[in-house]
C-alpha positions as CSV (number, residue, x, y, z in Angstrom):
1,M,-171.2,-99.2,-116.1
2,L,-171.5,-97.2,-119.3
3,S,-172.4,-98.8,-122.5
4,P,-169.7,-98.9,-125.2
5,K,-170.0,-96.0,-127.6
6,P,-171.2,-97.0,-131.1
7,S,-168.7,-96.8,-133.9
8,P,-168.9,-93.8,-136.2
9,L,-170.0,-95.9,-139.1
10,F,-172.7,-97.6,-137.0
11,A,-173.9,-94.3,-135.8
12,V,-174.3,-92.9,-139.4
13,V,-176.1,-96.1,-140.6
14,R,-178.4,-96.0,-137.7
15,A,-179.1,-92.2,-138.2
16,L,-179.9,-93.0,-142.0
17,E,-182.3,-95.8,-141.1
18,A,-184.0,-93.6,-138.4
19,R,-184.3,-90.8,-141.0
20,Y,-186.6,-92.9,-143.1
21,H,-188.2,-95.5,-140.6
22,G,-191.2,-93.4,-139.9
23,V,-191.6,-92.0,-143.3
24,T,-194.4,-93.5,-145.4
25,A,-194.3,-91.3,-148.5
26,L,-191.8,-89.2,-150.3
27,K,-191.5,-86.8,-153.2
28,A,-188.4,-85.3,-154.8
29,T,-186.9,-84.1,-158.0
30,F,-184.2,-86.2,-159.5
31,L,-181.5,-86.2,-162.1
32,E,-180.4,-89.6,-163.6
33,R,-177.1,-90.1,-165.3
34,R,-176.2,-93.3,-167.0
35,S,-173.0,-94.3,-168.8
36,E,-171.7,-97.5,-170.2
37,G,-167.9,-97.7,-170.9
38,K,-166.9,-95.2,-173.5
39,R,-170.5,-94.5,-174.7
40,A,-171.9,-91.1,-174.4
41,V,-173.5,-90.2,-171.0
42,E,-177.4,-90.2,-170.9
43,I,-178.8,-87.6,-168.5
44,E,-182.5,-87.5,-167.7
45,S,-184.5,-85.6,-165.0
46,G,-187.9,-85.4,-163.5
47,T,-190.0,-86.0,-160.4
48,V,-190.1,-89.2,-158.3
49,Y,-192.6,-90.4,-155.8
50,F,-192.2,-93.2,-153.2
51,R,-194.7,-94.9,-150.9
52,K,-194.4,-97.8,-148.7
53,P,-194.8,-100.7,-149.3
54,G,-193.0,-101.2,-152.6
55,R,-194.4,-98.3,-154.6
56,M,-192.5,-96.0,-156.9
57,R,-193.4,-93.5,-159.7
58,W,-190.7,-92.0,-161.8
59,E,-192.0,-89.2,-164.1
60,Y,-189.2,-88.4,-166.6
61,E,-189.7,-84.9,-168.0
62,S,-186.4,-84.2,-169.9
63,P,-185.2,-84.9,-172.6
64,E,-188.1,-87.2,-173.2
65,K,-191.4,-87.9,-171.4
66,K,-191.4,-91.4,-169.8
67,L,-193.0,-93.2,-166.8
68,F,-191.6,-95.9,-164.7
69,L,-194.0,-97.2,-162.0
70,T,-194.3,-100.0,-159.5
71,D,-197.6,-100.8,-158.0
72,G,-196.6,-103.5,-155.6
73,K,-197.5,-106.3,-158.1
74,Y,-196.1,-105.1,-161.4
75,A,-193.4,-102.8,-162.7
76,W,-194.5,-100.7,-165.7
77,F,-192.4,-98.7,-168.2
78,Y,-194.2,-96.3,-170.7
79,V,-192.8,-94.2,-173.3
80,P,-195.7,-92.2,-174.9
81,A,-193.8,-91.6,-178.2
82,D,-193.5,-95.5,-178.7
83,H,-197.2,-96.2,-178.0
84,T,-196.0,-99.3,-176.1
85,V,-195.9,-100.1,-172.4
86,S,-193.7,-102.9,-171.0
87,R,-194.8,-104.8,-167.8
88,A,-192.9,-107.2,-165.5
89,R,-194.2,-108.9,-162.5
90,M,-192.5,-107.9,-159.3
91,K,-190.7,-110.4,-157.1
92,E,-190.2,-109.9,-153.4
93,S,-186.4,-109.9,-154.0
94,D,-186.7,-106.9,-156.4
95,D,-187.5,-104.5,-153.4
96,E,-184.2,-105.4,-151.7
97,R,-181.7,-105.4,-154.6
98,V,-180.8,-101.6,-154.5
99,P,-180.6,-98.9,-151.9
100,L,-183.8,-97.3,-153.1
101,A,-185.5,-100.0,-151.2
102,L,-184.8,-97.9,-148.1
103,L,-187.5,-95.6,-149.4
104,T,-190.2,-98.0,-150.3
105,G,-189.8,-100.8,-147.6
106,N,-188.1,-101.7,-144.3
107,A,-185.5,-99.1,-143.7
108,K,-182.7,-101.5,-142.9
109,L,-179.4,-101.2,-144.9
110,S,-178.3,-104.6,-143.7
111,R,-181.1,-106.2,-145.8
112,I,-179.5,-104.8,-148.9
113,C,-175.8,-104.5,-148.1
114,K,-173.6,-107.5,-147.2
115,R,-170.9,-105.0,-146.1
116,I,-170.9,-101.3,-145.6
117,E,-168.0,-98.9,-145.2
118,F,-167.1,-95.3,-145.3
119,A,-166.3,-94.2,-148.9
120,G,-163.6,-91.6,-149.4
121,A,-164.2,-87.9,-150.0
122,S,-163.3,-88.3,-153.7
123,T,-166.7,-90.1,-154.1
124,L,-168.8,-87.1,-153.1
125,S,-170.6,-85.1,-155.7
126,G,-167.9,-82.6,-156.5
127,N,-166.9,-79.6,-154.4
128,S,-170.1,-77.7,-154.7
129,P,-171.3,-75.7,-151.6
130,S,-174.4,-78.1,-151.4
131,A,-172.0,-81.1,-150.7
132,I,-170.4,-79.5,-147.6
133,N,-170.9,-81.8,-144.6
134,H,-172.1,-84.7,-146.8
135,I,-171.1,-88.3,-145.9
136,A,-170.6,-91.1,-148.3
137,L,-171.1,-94.9,-147.6
138,R,-170.1,-97.7,-149.8
139,C,-172.5,-100.7,-150.0
140,F,-171.6,-104.1,-151.2
141,P,-174.8,-106.1,-152.1
142,R,-176.2,-109.3,-150.6
143,S,-177.8,-110.2,-154.0
144,E,-175.2,-111.5,-156.4
145,G,-175.5,-109.7,-159.7
146,A,-177.6,-106.9,-158.4
147,F,-174.7,-104.3,-158.7
148,L,-171.0,-104.4,-157.9
149,D,-171.2,-101.7,-155.2
150,A,-173.2,-98.5,-154.5
151,I,-172.1,-95.1,-153.1
152,I,-174.8,-93.7,-150.9
153,E,-174.3,-89.9,-150.3
154,L,-176.1,-88.3,-147.4
155,D,-176.6,-84.7,-146.5
156,A,-176.0,-83.2,-143.1
157,S,-179.6,-84.4,-142.1
158,Y,-179.0,-87.9,-143.3
159,R,-181.2,-87.6,-146.3
160,I,-180.2,-89.4,-149.4
161,A,-178.7,-86.8,-151.7
162,R,-177.2,-89.3,-154.3
163,I,-176.9,-92.9,-155.2
164,L,-174.2,-94.1,-157.6
165,L,-174.5,-97.7,-158.7
166,H,-171.5,-99.6,-160.3
167,E,-172.9,-102.5,-162.4
168,P,-171.3,-105.2,-164.4
169,G,-170.1,-104.2,-167.9
170,A,-168.6,-100.8,-166.8
171,I,-172.1,-99.5,-166.4
172,E,-172.6,-96.6,-163.9
173,T,-176.1,-95.3,-162.8
174,E,-176.3,-92.2,-160.8
175,F,-179.3,-90.6,-159.1
176,R,-179.2,-87.2,-157.6
177,F,-182.1,-86.0,-155.5
178,A,-183.3,-82.6,-154.3
179,D,-186.4,-80.8,-152.9
180,W,-187.4,-83.8,-150.7
181,Q,-190.9,-83.7,-149.3
182,E,-191.5,-86.2,-146.4
183,N,-194.8,-87.9,-145.7
184,A,-196.3,-86.1,-148.7
185,R,-200.0,-86.7,-149.4
186,L,-199.8,-89.1,-152.5
187,S,-203.0,-90.5,-153.9
188,D,-203.5,-94.2,-154.8
189,E,-204.0,-93.1,-158.4
190,L,-200.4,-92.1,-158.6
191,F,-199.3,-95.8,-158.3
192,R,-201.8,-97.3,-160.7
193,F,-201.2,-97.6,-164.4
194,A,-204.0,-97.8,-167.0
195,A,-202.8,-98.2,-170.7
196,P,-204.2,-95.5,-172.8
197,P,-206.3,-96.6,-175.8
198,G,-204.3,-98.0,-178.6
199,V,-201.2,-98.7,-176.5
200,A,-199.9,-102.3,-176.6
201,I,-198.8,-104.1,-173.4
202,V,-195.6,-106.1,-173.8
203,E,-194.6,-108.6,-171.1
204,A,-190.9,-108.2,-169.9
205,P,-188.9,-111.0,-168.3
206,S,-188.1,-109.0,-165.3
207,A,-188.4,-105.6,-163.6
208,E,-184.7,-105.1,-164.1
209,S,-185.0,-105.4,-167.8
210,L,-187.3,-102.4,-168.0
211,N,-185.9,-98.9,-168.7
212,Q,-182.6,-100.3,-170.1
């Protein structure tokens, strides 16, 4: 007797999880766009590094140099022009609050999303040639207050091309990724932060409060 064929949605989710299951380190370029209601849109770009378990390094290069880093124990946010670094202790739950956790931990979308559905074609990133054959999923979070929902856009190889977070207060945060390098050789030093001389360390209440 033949086994029932998996649903198209289940097949896409399984392909996404399989894409990242065996990947231990990643590198990509990113563009981050953040808007809040009618306020002007903020756009930043740079290079990001991920390594399992629970490590990220976001090197912002434009329009201002900044660094956001998680070392598995603390999250750090450093703006050289301010001569101050903010630090917050990581909680285990922090790694499972947003879809980026797929890239730093257990590649299971069900740990992040209470419900998953296909998102309409209108949610894809425009009509550019690079978006041909892209698929968009909508994720509703398990953690209350994490975000309202998230659009996860995948390319034809099931790599994450874009994440759009809808957050309380009419806040939208979008990440677009390109030039992915899988299982890149990333040194331990990339995920360690040492405050430069003369830079004050300020304790922040939570990792979510950093880079706001």
